[in-house]
C-alpha positions in Angstrom: -18.9 -30.1 -165.0 -20.0 -28.2 -161.9 -19.6 -29.7 -158.5 -22.7 -29.8 -156.2 -22.6 -28.5 -152.6 -23.3 -32.1 -151.5 -20.1 -33.2 -153.2 -18.2 -30.4 -151.6 -19.5 -31.3 -148.2 -18.3 -34.9 -148.7 -14.9 -33.7 -149.9 -14.4 -31.5 -146.8 -15.2 -34.5 -144.5 -12.9 -36.8 -146.4 -10.0 -34.5 -146.5 -10.5 -33.4 -142.8 -10.4 -37.1 -141.7 -7.2 -37.6 -143.7 -5.7 -34.5 -142.0 -6.6 -35.8 -138.6 -5.5 -39.4 -139.2 -2.1 -38.3 -140.3 -1.6 -36.1 -137.3 -1.6 -32.7 -139.1 -4.1 -31.6 -136.4 -5.3 -33.0 -133.2 -8.3 -32.9 -130.8 -10.7 -30.2 -132.0 -8.1 -28.0 -133.6 -7.8 -26.9 -137.2 -10.5 -25.9 -139.6 -11.3 -26.0 -143.3 -13.6 -23.8 -145.5 -14.6 -24.1 -149.1 -16.4 -21.5 -151.2 -19.8 -22.5 -152.7 -22.2 -20.6 -154.9 -24.0 -18.6 -152.2 -21.4 -18.4 -149.5 -18.9 -20.8 -148.0 -18.9 -24.0 -145.9 -16.8 -24.2 -142.7 -16.0 -26.9 -140.1 -18.0 -26.2 -136.9 -16.7 -25.0 -133.5 -15.5 -27.7 -131.2 -15.5 -30.4 -133.9 -12.8 -32.9 -134.5 -11.7 -33.0 -138.1 -11.6 -36.8 -137.7 -15.3 -37.1 -137.1 -17.3 -34.6 -139.1 -20.9 -34.9 -140.4 -21.3 -33.4 -143.8 -24.9 -32.3 -143.0 -23.8 -30.4 -140.0 -21.0 -28.2 -141.5 -21.5 -24.5 -140.9 -22.6 -22.4 -143.8 -21.9 -18.7 -144.0 -22.8 -16.0 -146.5 -20.3 -14.0 -148.3 -20.1 -11.5 -145.4 -19.3 -14.3 -142.9 -22.8 -14.4 -141.3 -23.9 -17.9 -140.1 -26.9 -19.0 -142.1 -27.2 -22.8 -141.4 -25.6 -25.8 -139.9 -23.8 -26.0 -136.6 -22.2 -22.9 -135.1 -18.9 -22.1 -137.0 -15.5 -22.1 -135.5 -14.5 -19.0 -133.7 -11.7 -18.7 -136.3 -14.2 -18.0 -139.0 -12.9 -14.4 -139.2 -9.5 -15.5 -140.5 -11.2 -17.5 -143.3 -13.3 -14.5 -144.1 -10.2 -12.2 -144.3 -8.5 -14.6 -146.7 -11.5 -14.7 -149.0 -12.0 -11.0 -149.0 -8.4 -10.2 -149.7 -7.8 -13.0 -152.2 -10.5 -13.0 -154.8 -9.2 -16.2 -156.4 -9.4 -18.2 -153.2 -11.9 -21.0 -153.2 -10.7 -22.8 -150.1 -8.8 -22.1 -146.9 -7.0 -24.6 -144.6 -5.9 -23.8 -141.1 -3.8 -26.4 -139.3 -2.1 -26.8 -135.9 0.6 -29.0 -137.5 3.5 -29.6 -135.1 6.5 -28.6 -137.2 4.9 -25.5 -138.6 3.9 -24.4 -135.1 7.5 -25.1 -133.9 8.8 -22.9 -136.7 6.6 -20.0 -135.5 8.3 -20.1 -132.1 11.9 -19.7 -133.5 12.9 -16.1 -132.6 16.0 -16.3 -134.8 14.1 -16.5 -138.1 13.1 -13.6 -140.4 9.4 -12.8 -139.7 9.1 -11.5 -143.3 10.0 -14.9 -144.7 10.5 -17.8 -142.3 11.8 -20.6 -144.5 14.6 -20.8 -147.0 13.8 -22.3 -150.5 14.9 -25.8 -149.6 13.0 -27.6 -152.3 11.4 -26.9 -155.7 8.0 -27.9 -154.5 8.1 -25.5 -151.6 8.9 -22.7 -154.0 6.1 -23.8 -156.3 3.4 -24.4 -153.7 4.2 -22.0 -150.9 6.6 -19.4 -152.3 7.4 -17.4 -149.2 6.1 -17.5 -145.6 5.5 -14.4 -143.4 4.9 -14.7 -139.7 1.6 -13.1 -138.4 2.1 -11.8 -134.8 0.3 -13.6 -132.0 -3.3 -12.8 -131.1 -5.6 -15.1 -129.2 -7.8 -17.4 -131.3 -10.9 -15.6 -132.4 -9.5 -12.1 -131.7 -10.7 -9.8 -134.5 -7.3 -8.2 -134.5 -5.9 -11.5 -135.8 -8.1 -11.2 -138.9 -7.0 -7.6 -139.4 -3.3 -8.8 -139.2 -4.0 -11.5 -141.8 -5.5 -8.9 -144.1 -2.3 -7.0 -144.1 -0.5 -10.0 -145.6 -3.2 -11.8 -147.6 -3.0 -9.6 -150.6 0.6 -10.7 -151.3 0.7 -14.2 -149.7 -1.6 -17.1 -150.0 0.2 -18.9 -147.1 1.2 -17.5 -143.7 2.1 -18.7 -140.3 0.3 -17.5 -137.2 2.7 -17.2 -134.2 2.2 -19.8 -131.5 -0.7 -21.1 -133.5 -0.3 -22.6 -137.0 -0.5 -22.1 -140.8 -3.3 -20.6 -142.8 -3.3 -21.4 -146.5 -5.7 -20.3 -149.3 -6.0 -22.1 -152.6 -7.9 -22.1 -155.9 -9.4 -25.4 -154.7 -9.4 -27.5 -151.5 -6.9 -29.8 -153.1 -4.5 -26.9 -153.9 -4.8 -25.4 -150.4 -4.0 -28.8 -148.9 -1.1 -29.4 -151.2 0.4 -26.1 -150.1 -0.3 -26.7 -146.4 1.3 -30.1 -146.5 4.3 -28.9 -148.4 4.7 -26.2 -145.8 4.6 -28.7 -142.9 7.1 -31.1 -144.6 9.5 -28.2 -145.3 9.2 -27.0 -141.7 10.0 -30.5 -140.6 13.0 -30.7 -142.9 14.2 -27.3 -141.8 13.9 -28.3 -138.1 15.8 -31.5 -138.8 18.7 -29.5 -140.4 18.7 -26.7 -137.7 22.3 -25.9 -136.7 23.8 -27.4 -139.9 25.0 -25.5 -143.0 22.0 -25.6 -145.4 22.4 -25.6 -149.2 19.2 -23.8 -150.4 18.1 -23.3 -153.9 19.9 -20.3 -155.5 18.2 -17.0 -156.3 18.4 -17.9 -160.0 16.9 -21.3 -159.4 14.0 -19.8 -157.4 13.4 -17.2 -160.1 13.3 -19.9 -162.8 10.7 -21.9 -160.9 8.5 -18.8 -160.3 8.7 -17.9 -164.0 7.8 -21.5 -165.1 5.2 -22.4 -162.6 3.7 -19.1 -161.6 4.2 -19.6 -157.9 1.4 -17.8 -156.0 2.7 -14.9 -153.9 
């Protein structure tokens, strides 16, 4: 059964409030987009995810042009980059979640893959996590940098900024974004200790069984 645009709008508002209430973003930070039949819906500029109006969500066409609703977030270009590079993406979540941002500041980590495979669910839902170099929010060069990673990775971490995660649905994108944040939190708690990660063989078995997105 197909889901109407009205239902999608309500889902965005519900999930956005949950994100805000649980402290995964704050103030007017973070944004969510979901693909619809004739474009995609996006949270507006300057809006708190804790207090959205479904009727006022921004609507953009497939090329990222604003066609209705409030003005879109200045970070619409990063959402557009993910949709254009990942044809299976139906939703994109961008958070300013605390532990993920902290992870992006750690200069000792490998920018090609920031987190070790600490848990099975991290491997299943995130897989690997590259660091996108810092650009100011809204800078078109940030979208270009995202494009260079998005073909192989559905999740990435923007330096000094926060995670961007695409998914086959809003629920899938949120599951991955939350798993990323919890794994970052776990990693920061264990920093300085000897960590027992999953083995290469265990990771390979999980990827084979569950088809972890790249």
